[in-house]
N, CA, C and O atoms as a Maestro MAE file, in Angstrom:
{
 s_m_m2io_version
 :::
 2.0.0
}

f_m_ct {
 s_m_title
 :::
 protein
 m_atom[232] {
  # First column is atom index #
  i_m_mmod_type
  r_m_x_coord
  r_m_y_coord
  r_m_z_coord
  i_m_residue_number
  s_m_chain_name
  s_m_pdb_residue_name
  s_m_pdb_atom_name
  i_m_atomic_number
  :::
  1 25 0.847 -1.184 0.000 1 A "MET " " N  " 7
  2 3 0.000 0.000 0.000 1 A "MET " " CA " 6
  3 2 0.885 1.237 0.000 1 A "MET " " C  " 6
  4 15 1.834 1.335 0.778 1 A "MET " " O  " 8
  5 25 0.568 2.171 -0.871 2 A "ASN " " N  " 7
  6 3 1.332 3.400 -0.987 2 A "ASN " " CA " 6
  7 2 0.648 4.489 -0.181 2 A "ASN " " C  " 6
  8 15 -0.448 4.919 -0.542 2 A "ASN " " O  " 8
  9 25 1.262 4.945 0.895 3 A "THR " " N  " 7
  10 3 0.689 6.019 1.693 3 A "THR " " CA " 6
  11 2 1.634 7.196 1.701 3 A "THR " " C  " 6
  12 15 2.854 7.030 1.709 3 A "THR " " O  " 8
  13 25 1.074 8.367 1.699 4 A "ALA " " N  " 7
  14 3 1.872 9.586 1.715 4 A "ALA " " CA " 6
  15 2 1.489 10.415 2.926 4 A "ALA " " C  " 6
  16 15 0.320 10.490 3.302 4 A "ALA " " O  " 8
  17 25 2.469 11.021 3.517 5 A "ILE " " N  " 7
  18 3 2.220 11.934 4.623 5 A "ILE " " CA " 6
  19 2 2.324 13.347 4.056 5 A "ILE " " C  " 6
  20 15 3.354 13.743 3.509 5 A "ILE " " O  " 8
  21 25 1.248 14.085 4.199 6 A "VAL " " N  " 7
  22 3 1.212 15.438 3.674 6 A "VAL " " CA " 6
  23 2 1.263 16.405 4.851 6 A "VAL " " C  " 6
  24 15 0.460 16.312 5.780 6 A "VAL " " O  " 8
  25 25 2.198 17.317 4.801 7 A "THR " " N  " 7
  26 3 2.266 18.332 5.845 7 A "THR " " CA " 6
  27 2 1.861 19.667 5.239 7 A "THR " " C  " 6
  28 15 2.154 19.954 4.078 7 A "THR " " O  " 8
  29 25 1.197 20.460 6.026 8 A "THR " " N  " 7
  30 3 0.740 21.761 5.559 8 A "THR " " CA " 6
  31 2 0.814 22.751 6.706 8 A "THR " " C  " 6
  32 15 0.727 22.374 7.875 8 A "THR " " O  " 8
  33 25 0.972 23.996 6.368 9 A "LYS " " N  " 7
  34 3 0.980 25.054 7.368 9 A "LYS " " CA " 6
  35 2 -0.394 25.727 7.450 9 A "LYS " " C  " 6
  36 15 -0.568 26.717 8.160 9 A "LYS " " O  " 8
  37 25 -1.357 25.183 6.722 10 A "LYS " " N  " 7
  38 3 -2.705 25.745 6.752 10 A "LYS " " CA " 6
  39 2 -3.345 25.474 8.104 10 A "LYS " " C  " 6
  40 15 -3.089 24.434 8.711 10 A "LYS " " O  " 8
  41 25 -4.174 26.396 8.586 11 A "PRO " " N  " 7
  42 3 -4.895 26.159 9.836 11 A "PRO " " CA " 6
  43 2 -5.849 24.970 9.687 11 A "PRO " " C  " 6
  44 15 -6.326 24.677 8.591 11 A "PRO " " O  " 8
  45 25 -6.109 24.309 10.777 12 A "LYS " " N  " 7
  46 3 -6.980 23.133 10.790 12 A "LYS " " CA " 6
  47 2 -8.206 23.450 11.632 12 A "LYS " " C  " 6
  48 15 -8.103 24.063 12.694 12 A "LYS " " O  " 8
  49 25 -9.377 23.021 11.139 13 A "ILE " " N  " 7
  50 3 -10.607 23.176 11.907 13 A "ILE " " CA " 6
  51 2 -11.337 21.842 11.952 13 A "ILE " " C  " 6
  52 15 -11.092 20.961 11.127 13 A "ILE " " O  " 8
  53 25 -12.230 21.701 12.917 14 A "SER " " N  " 7
  54 3 -13.075 20.508 13.023 14 A "SER " " CA " 6
  55 2 -14.527 20.947 12.996 14 A "SER " " C  " 6
  56 15 -14.880 21.992 13.543 14 A "SER " " O  " 8
  57 25 -15.372 20.140 12.352 15 A "ILE " " N  " 7
  58 3 -16.804 20.425 12.320 15 A "ILE " " CA " 6
  59 2 -17.572 19.148 12.639 15 A "ILE " " C  " 6
  60 15 -17.052 18.044 12.481 15 A "ILE " " O  " 8
  61 25 -18.794 19.306 13.083 16 A "TYR " " N  " 7
  62 3 -19.675 18.177 13.342 16 A "TYR " " CA " 6
  63 2 -20.737 18.138 12.258 16 A "TYR " " C  " 6
  64 15 -21.377 19.150 11.970 16 A "TYR " " O  " 8
  65 25 -20.923 16.972 11.658 17 A "LEU " " N  " 7
  66 3 -21.904 16.768 10.597 17 A "LEU " " CA " 6
  67 2 -22.818 15.613 10.955 17 A "LEU " " C  " 6
  68 15 -22.464 14.745 11.754 17 A "LEU " " O  " 8
  69 25 -23.989 15.613 10.358 18 A "SER " " N  " 7
  70 3 -24.860 14.450 10.496 18 A "SER " " CA " 6
  71 2 -24.293 13.327 9.624 18 A "SER " " C  " 6
  72 15 -23.492 13.578 8.724 18 A "SER " " O  " 8
  73 25 -24.703 12.117 9.890 19 A "GLU " " N  " 7
  74 3 -24.273 10.981 9.059 19 A "GLU " " CA " 6
  75 2 -24.681 11.206 7.606 19 A "GLU " " C  " 6
  76 15 -23.932 10.882 6.684 19 A "GLU " " O  " 8
  77 25 -25.874 11.765 7.413 20 A "GLU " " N  " 7
  78 3 -26.365 12.016 6.056 20 A "GLU " " CA " 6
  79 2 -25.479 13.040 5.340 20 A "GLU " " C  " 6
  80 15 -25.114 12.841 4.182 20 A "GLU " " O  " 8
  81 25 -25.134 14.131 6.023 21 A "GLN " " N  " 7
  82 3 -24.261 15.137 5.423 21 A "GLN " " CA " 6
  83 2 -22.909 14.543 5.057 21 A "GLN " " C  " 6
  84 15 -22.402 14.779 3.961 21 A "GLN " " O  " 8
  85 25 -22.332 13.784 5.956 22 A "LYS " " N  " 7
  86 3 -21.021 13.172 5.708 22 A "LYS " " CA " 6
  87 2 -21.101 12.223 4.516 22 A "LYS " " C  " 6
  88 15 -20.210 12.213 3.666 22 A "LYS " " O  " 8
  89 25 -22.158 11.432 4.453 23 A "GLY " " N  " 7
  90 3 -22.329 10.504 3.342 23 A "GLY " " CA " 6
  91 2 -22.440 11.218 2.004 23 A "GLY " " C  " 6
  92 15 -21.850 10.795 1.010 23 A "GLY " " O  " 8
  93 25 -23.203 12.309 1.990 24 A "GLU " " N  " 7
  94 3 -23.353 13.068 0.749 24 A "GLU " " CA " 6
  95 2 -22.030 13.706 0.331 24 A "GLU " " C  " 6
  96 15 -21.696 13.726 -0.854 24 A "GLU " " O  " 8
  97 25 -21.277 14.225 1.300 25 A "LEU " " N  " 7
  98 3 -19.975 14.805 0.976 25 A "LEU " " CA " 6
  99 2 -19.006 13.738 0.477 25 A "LEU " " C  " 6
  100 15 -18.240 13.986 -0.455 25 A "LEU " " O  " 8
  101 25 -19.030 12.559 1.086 26 A "ASP " " N  " 7
  102 3 -18.177 11.453 0.625 26 A "ASP " " CA " 6
  103 2 -18.482 11.113 -0.832 26 A "ASP " " C  " 6
  104 15 -17.573 10.941 -1.645 26 A "ASP " " O  " 8
  105 25 -19.770 11.019 -1.147 27 A "GLU " " N  " 7
  106 3 -20.192 10.673 -2.515 27 A "GLU " " CA " 6
  107 2 -19.784 11.766 -3.511 27 A "GLU " " C  " 6
  108 15 -19.263 11.476 -4.588 27 A "GLU " " O  " 8
  109 25 -20.024 13.003 -3.140 28 A "TRP " " N  " 7
  110 3 -19.693 14.143 -3.991 28 A "TRP " " CA " 6
  111 2 -18.182 14.193 -4.258 28 A "TRP " " C  " 6
  112 15 -17.752 14.363 -5.398 28 A "TRP " " O  " 8
  113 25 -17.395 14.046 -3.206 29 A "ALA " " N  " 7
  114 3 -15.939 14.080 -3.353 29 A "ALA " " CA " 6
  115 2 -15.456 12.942 -4.251 29 A "ALA " " C  " 6
  116 15 -14.576 13.133 -5.091 29 A "ALA " " O  " 8
  117 25 -16.035 11.767 -4.066 30 A "LYS " " N  " 7
  118 3 -15.641 10.621 -4.896 30 A "LYS " " CA " 6
  119 2 -15.952 10.881 -6.362 30 A "LYS " " C  " 6
  120 15 -15.146 10.559 -7.235 30 A "LYS " " O  " 8
  121 25 -17.120 11.464 -6.639 31 A "GLU " " N  " 7
  122 3 -17.498 11.784 -8.019 31 A "GLU " " CA " 6
  123 2 -16.514 12.761 -8.655 31 A "GLU " " C  " 6
  124 15 -16.247 12.686 -9.855 31 A "GLU " " O  " 8
  125 25 -15.977 13.672 -7.856 32 A "GLU " " N  " 7
  126 3 -15.047 14.676 -8.371 32 A "GLU " " CA " 6
  127 2 -13.578 14.264 -8.212 32 A "GLU " " C  " 6
  128 15 -12.665 15.036 -8.504 32 A "GLU " " O  " 8
  129 25 -13.378 13.037 -7.745 33 A "LYS " " N  " 7
  130 3 -12.023 12.500 -7.562 33 A "LYS " " CA " 6
  131 2 -11.144 13.418 -6.718 33 A "LYS " " C  " 6
  132 15 -10.016 13.746 -7.087 33 A "LYS " " O  " 8
  133 25 -11.697 13.824 -5.569 34 A "ARG " " N  " 7
  134 3 -10.954 14.659 -4.626 34 A "ARG " " CA " 6
  135 2 -11.288 14.219 -3.209 34 A "ARG " " C  " 6
  136 15 -12.242 13.470 -3.000 34 A "ARG " " O  " 8
  137 25 -10.526 14.671 -2.254 35 A "SER " " N  " 7
  138 3 -10.810 14.336 -0.863 35 A "SER " " CA " 6
  139 2 -11.975 15.189 -0.361 35 A "SER " " C  " 6
  140 15 -12.278 16.238 -0.930 35 A "SER " " O  " 8
  141 25 -12.614 14.734 0.695 36 A "VAL " " N  " 7
  142 3 -13.688 15.519 1.304 36 A "VAL " " CA " 6
  143 2 -13.116 16.843 1.797 36 A "VAL " " C  " 6
  144 15 -13.746 17.890 1.648 36 A "VAL " " O  " 8
  145 25 -11.940 16.797 2.376 37 A "SER " " N  " 7
  146 3 -11.296 18.019 2.865 37 A "SER " " CA " 6
  147 2 -11.106 19.027 1.735 37 A "SER " " C  " 6
  148 15 -11.398 20.211 1.903 37 A "SER " " O  " 8
  149 25 -10.620 18.565 0.593 38 A "ASN " " N  " 7
  150 3 -10.417 19.458 -0.547 38 A "ASN " " CA " 6
  151 2 -11.743 19.974 -1.079 38 A "ASN " " C  " 6
  152 15 -11.850 21.148 -1.434 38 A "ASN " " O  " 8
  153 25 -12.749 19.122 -1.139 39 A "LEU " " N  " 7
  154 3 -14.076 19.536 -1.595 39 A "LEU " " CA " 6
  155 2 -14.606 20.654 -0.712 39 A "LEU " " C  " 6
  156 15 -15.092 21.667 -1.215 39 A "LEU " " O  " 8
  157 25 -14.513 20.476 0.599 40 A "ILE " " N  " 7
  158 3 -15.009 21.486 1.529 40 A "ILE " " CA " 6
  159 2 -14.218 22.782 1.376 40 A "ILE " " C  " 6
  160 15 -14.796 23.866 1.444 40 A "ILE " " O  " 8
  161 25 -12.925 22.686 1.173 41 A "SER " " N  " 7
  162 3 -12.101 23.878 0.969 41 A "SER " " CA " 6
  163 2 -12.560 24.641 -0.275 41 A "SER " " C  " 6
  164 15 -12.656 25.868 -0.250 41 A "SER " " O  " 8
  165 25 -12.839 23.929 -1.347 42 A "VAL " " N  " 7
  166 3 -13.326 24.563 -2.578 42 A "VAL " " CA " 6
  167 2 -14.685 25.216 -2.331 42 A "VAL " " C  " 6
  168 15 -14.920 26.338 -2.778 42 A "VAL " " O  " 8
  169 25 -15.574 24.532 -1.630 43 A "LEU " " N  " 7
  170 3 -16.903 25.089 -1.343 43 A "LEU " " CA " 6
  171 2 -16.804 26.345 -0.481 43 A "LEU " " C  " 6
  172 15 -17.542 27.305 -0.701 43 A "LEU " " O  " 8
  173 25 -15.911 26.345 0.484 44 A "VAL " " N  " 7
  174 3 -15.709 27.522 1.335 44 A "VAL " " CA " 6
  175 2 -15.156 28.675 0.500 44 A "VAL " " C  " 6
  176 15 -15.605 29.813 0.638 44 A "VAL " " O  " 8
  177 25 -14.189 28.388 -0.359 45 A "ASP " " N  " 7
  178 3 -13.650 29.436 -1.242 45 A "ASP " " CA " 6
  179 2 -14.760 30.060 -2.078 45 A "ASP " " C  " 6
  180 15 -14.832 31.282 -2.205 45 A "ASP " " O  " 8
  181 25 -15.625 29.224 -2.648 46 A "GLU " " N  " 7
  182 3 -16.722 29.728 -3.475 46 A "GLU " " CA " 6
  183 2 -17.698 30.564 -2.651 46 A "GLU " " C  " 6
  184 15 -18.146 31.619 -3.102 46 A "GLU " " O  " 8
  185 25 -18.027 30.104 -1.457 47 A "ALA " " N  " 7
  186 3 -18.951 30.841 -0.592 47 A "ALA " " CA " 6
  187 2 -18.359 32.190 -0.190 47 A "ALA " " C  " 6
  188 15 -19.073 33.193 -0.172 47 A "ALA " " O  " 8
  189 25 -17.076 32.232 0.129 48 A "LEU " " N  " 7
  190 3 -16.426 33.488 0.504 48 A "LEU " " CA " 6
  191 2 -16.377 34.453 -0.676 48 A "LEU " " C  " 6
  192 15 -16.569 35.656 -0.499 48 A "LEU " " O  " 8
  193 25 -16.124 33.940 -1.866 49 A "GLU " " N  " 7
  194 3 -16.110 34.785 -3.055 49 A "GLU " " CA " 6
  195 2 -17.499 35.360 -3.317 49 A "GLU " " C  " 6
  196 15 -17.631 36.543 -3.631 49 A "GLU " " O  " 8
  197 25 -18.535 34.529 -3.190 50 A "ASN " " N  " 7
  198 3 -19.917 35.009 -3.358 50 A "ASN " " CA " 6
  199 2 -20.244 36.083 -2.336 50 A "ASN " " C  " 6
  200 15 -20.909 37.068 -2.659 50 A "ASN " " O  " 8
  201 25 -19.785 35.902 -1.115 51 A "ARG " " N  " 7
  202 3 -20.028 36.877 -0.051 51 A "ARG " " CA " 6
  203 2 -19.363 38.209 -0.390 51 A "ARG " " C  " 6
  204 15 -19.961 39.271 -0.221 51 A "ARG " " O  " 8
  205 25 -18.121 38.143 -0.868 52 A "LYS " " N  " 7
  206 3 -17.405 39.370 -1.251 52 A "LYS " " CA " 6
  207 2 -18.141 40.086 -2.379 52 A "LYS " " C  " 6
  208 15 -18.263 41.311 -2.356 52 A "LYS " " O  " 8
  209 25 -18.628 39.342 -3.358 53 A "GLU " " N  " 7
  210 3 -19.350 39.930 -4.469 53 A "GLU " " CA " 6
  211 2 -20.622 40.618 -4.006 53 A "GLU " " C  " 6
  212 15 -20.933 41.717 -4.464 53 A "GLU " " O  " 8
  213 25 -21.363 39.982 -3.101 54 A "LYS " " N  " 7
  214 3 -22.589 40.571 -2.570 54 A "LYS " " CA " 6
  215 2 -22.292 41.844 -1.797 54 A "LYS " " C  " 6
  216 15 -23.013 42.833 -1.925 54 A "LYS " " O  " 8
  217 25 -21.229 41.826 -0.992 55 A "LYS " " N  " 7
  218 3 -20.862 42.997 -0.195 55 A "LYS " " CA " 6
  219 2 -20.438 44.161 -1.087 55 A "LYS " " C  " 6
  220 15 -20.721 45.317 -0.773 55 A "LYS " " O  " 8
  221 25 -19.768 43.866 -2.185 56 A "SER " " N  " 7
  222 3 -19.283 44.935 -3.059 56 A "SER " " CA " 6
  223 2 -20.420 45.574 -3.866 56 A "SER " " C  " 6
  224 15 -20.267 46.688 -4.367 56 A "SER " " O  " 8
  225 25 -21.548 44.885 -3.996 57 A "LYS " " N  " 7
  226 3 -22.693 45.422 -4.742 57 A "LYS " " CA " 6
  227 2 -23.553 46.340 -3.877 57 A "LYS " " C  " 6
  228 15 -24.438 47.024 -4.392 57 A "LYS " " O  " 8
  229 25 -23.306 46.360 -2.594 58 A "LYS " " N  " 7
  230 3 -24.131 47.194 -1.680 58 A "LYS " " CA " 6
  231 2 -23.724 48.632 -1.737 58 A "LYS " " C  " 6
  232 15 -24.304 49.466 -1.042 58 A "LYS " " O  " 8
  :::
 }
 m_bond[231] {
  # First column is bond index #
  i_m_from
  i_m_to
  i_m_order
  :::
  1 1 2 1
  2 2 3 1
  3 3 4 2
  4 3 5 1
  5 5 6 1
  6 6 7 1
  7 7 8 2
  8 7 9 1
  9 9 10 1
  10 10 11 1
  11 11 12 2
  12 11 13 1
  13 13 14 1
  14 14 15 1
  15 15 16 2
  16 15 17 1
  17 17 18 1
  18 18 19 1
  19 19 20 2
  20 19 21 1
  21 21 22 1
  22 22 23 1
  23 23 24 2
  24 23 25 1
  25 25 26 1
  26 26 27 1
  27 27 28 2
  28 27 29 1
  29 29 30 1
  30 30 31 1
  31 31 32 2
  32 31 33 1
  33 33 34 1
  34 34 35 1
  35 35 36 2
  36 35 37 1
  37 37 38 1
  38 38 39 1
  39 39 40 2
  40 39 41 1
  41 41 42 1
  42 42 43 1
  43 43 44 2
  44 43 45 1
  45 45 46 1
  46 46 47 1
  47 47 48 2
  48 47 49 1
  49 49 50 1
  50 50 51 1
  51 51 52 2
  52 51 53 1
  53 53 54 1
  54 54 55 1
  55 55 56 2
  56 55 57 1
  57 57 58 1
  58 58 59 1
  59 59 60 2
  60 59 61 1
  61 61 62 1
  62 62 63 1
  63 63 64 2
  64 63 65 1
  65 65 66 1
  66 66 67 1
  67 67 68 2
  68 67 69 1
  69 69 70 1
  70 70 71 1
  71 71 72 2
  72 71 73 1
  73 73 74 1
  74 74 75 1
  75 75 76 2
  76 75 77 1
  77 77 78 1
  78 78 79 1
  79 79 80 2
  80 79 81 1
  81 81 82 1
  82 82 83 1
  83 83 84 2
  84 83 85 1
  85 85 86 1
  86 86 87 1
  87 87 88 2
  88 87 89 1
  89 89 90 1
  90 90 91 1
  91 91 92 2
  92 91 93 1
  93 93 94 1
  94 94 95 1
  95 95 96 2
  96 95 97 1
  97 97 98 1
  98 98 99 1
  99 99 100 2
  100 99 101 1
  101 101 102 1
  102 102 103 1
  103 103 104 2
  104 103 105 1
  105 105 106 1
  106 106 107 1
  107 107 108 2
  108 107 109 1
  109 109 110 1
  110 110 111 1
  111 111 112 2
  112 111 113 1
  113 113 114 1
  114 114 115 1
  115 115 116 2
  116 115 117 1
  117 117 118 1
  118 118 119 1
  119 119 120 2
  120 119 121 1
  121 121 122 1
  122 122 123 1
  123 123 124 2
  124 123 125 1
  125 125 126 1
  126 126 127 1
  127 127 128 2
  128 127 129 1
  129 129 130 1
  130 130 131 1
  131 131 132 2
  132 131 133 1
  133 133 134 1
  134 134 135 1
  135 135 136 2
  136 135 137 1
  137 137 138 1
  138 138 139 1
  139 139 140 2
  140 139 141 1
  141 141 142 1
  142 142 143 1
  143 143 144 2
  144 143 145 1
  145 145 146 1
  146 146 147 1
  147 147 148 2
  148 147 149 1
  149 149 150 1
  150 150 151 1
  151 151 152 2
  152 151 153 1
  153 153 154 1
  154 154 155 1
  155 155 156 2
  156 155 157 1
  157 157 158 1
  158 158 159 1
  159 159 160 2
  160 159 161 1
  161 161 162 1
  162 162 163 1
  163 163 164 2
  164 163 165 1
  165 165 166 1
  166 166 167 1
  167 167 168 2
  168 167 169 1
  169 169 170 1
  170 170 171 1
  171 171 172 2
  172 171 173 1
  173 173 174 1
  174 174 175 1
  175 175 176 2
  176 175 177 1
  177 177 178 1
  178 178 179 1
  179 179 180 2
  180 179 181 1
  181 181 182 1
  182 182 183 1
  183 183 184 2
  184 183 185 1
  185 185 186 1
  186 186 187 1
  187 187 188 2
  188 187 189 1
  189 189 190 1
  190 190 191 1
  191 191 192 2
  192 191 193 1
  193 193 194 1
  194 194 195 1
  195 195 196 2
  196 195 197 1
  197 197 198 1
  198 198 199 1
  199 199 200 2
  200 199 201 1
  201 201 202 1
  202 202 203 1
  203 203 204 2
  204 203 205 1
  205 205 206 1
  206 206 207 1
  207 207 208 2
  208 207 209 1
  209 209 210 1
  210 210 211 1
  211 211 212 2
  212 211 213 1
  213 213 214 1
  214 214 215 1
  215 215 216 2
  216 215 217 1
  217 217 218 1
  218 218 219 1
  219 219 220 2
  220 219 221 1
  221 221 222 1
  222 222 223 1
  223 223 224 2
  224 223 225 1
  225 225 226 1
  226 226 227 1
  227 227 228 2
  228 227 229 1
  229 229 230 1
  230 230 231 1
  231 231 232 2
  :::
 }
}
């Protein structure tokens, strides 16, 4: 088995999800061939960008 240890200086957070939410995220990440962590990071980036756009239109 090939395992890699990835180190990062990015901050780490923990969240609590329902089993259903976790299952849906697992499925979504698998469909996009990415980790759940990476999927969530992309979703957060998109949400923050949308927020900035909304704030700039005010």
